[in-house]
N, C-alpha and C positions, 0 to 999 in steps of 0.2 A: 300576290300577283307578280308576274314576271314581265319586265319591259324588254322589248327587242331593241338592240343597239343598231342604229341605221346611219348616224352621222359620222363623218370622217373625224371630227374632233373627239368624239367618244372613243373611236378606235385608237387614236394616238395615245390615250392614257395607258394602253397595254404595252408600250415600249419599255416601261420599267415596272414590271409586275411585282406584287408582294411575294408571290411564289408561283411556280409552274408545275403542271402535272403532265406526264407523258404516258400515253397508252400506245398500243400497236399502231393504230390508225389516226390518232389525234394528238395534237399538242395544245395544251390549255393554259394560257397565262391567266392568273387569278388576282383580283384586286378586292380589298375590303374597303368600302366607302360607305358613308352614311347615306341613307335613302333606300329606295326599293331595289330589289334584285334586278340585274340586267344581264342579258345574254346576247352575244354577237356570234355570227357564223361566218367564217372565212374559208372560201374554197378557191383554189387556183386551177388553172387549166391542166395542171399535172394530175388532178383527180379524175378528169375525164371531160368529155364534150359537154356542151351546155345542157343537153337533155339529162345526162347523168348527174351533173352538179345540181340542177333544179330539183330532181327527184330526191337527191340526198338531203338538200335543204328542207324540203317538205317533210321528209321522214324525221329529221332531227327536231324540227319544230313540233311535230306531232308528239314525239317522245317527251320533250320538255313540257308541253302543255299538260300531258297526262301525269307527269311526275313533278310538277312545279311546287308542290307542298314540301318536297324533300329539302329544298335549298333555303339557306338562311336569307333574311331580308337584306343584309348589307353586302351580299356577295355579287361581284361582277366578274363574268368570265367571257372569254372569247374562244370559241371552239374552232381551231384551225385544223382542217382535214389534211392528212398526208396522202400521197399516192397510194391507191389500193382501197381507199375508203369508199369510193363509188361502186366497187364491186361487191360490197357486203350485202347479204340478204337482210331482210327485216329482222329476223330473230338474232342474227349475228350482230347487227347494229345495236339492237336492244341490249344484248349481253355486254357489249363494249361500253355503252353509255351507262349501264348499271354499275360496271366496274369503275368507271369514272366517278359516278356519284358516291360510291363507297370510299374511294380515295379522298374525295372532297370532304366527306363527313369525318374521316379519320384525322384529317389535317385541322389543327386548331388555328384560330385567328392569331396572326402575328402581333 
């Protein structure tokens, strides 16, 4: 089961990540902590207007719910969208998030 990060205190942990992954449209700081998996989503106004940001958040959440079994239990990550991420179609977004999950699985626990 994946927990969604919502509190400011949880997001401040990502200031010093264990490692980070970059894709074309996303920057992802990653932490290995005891407990359940947790995912945060950060979108700035550079991504697009509120309608675009909310649509992107819904799509990212839907993808993570569908693929939640892939991620290890002790993994915490914050998905930070870069400009241009709001213009991705659903298949393009899925491909990029699949690439991200592949990079996460290749990376070993520090």
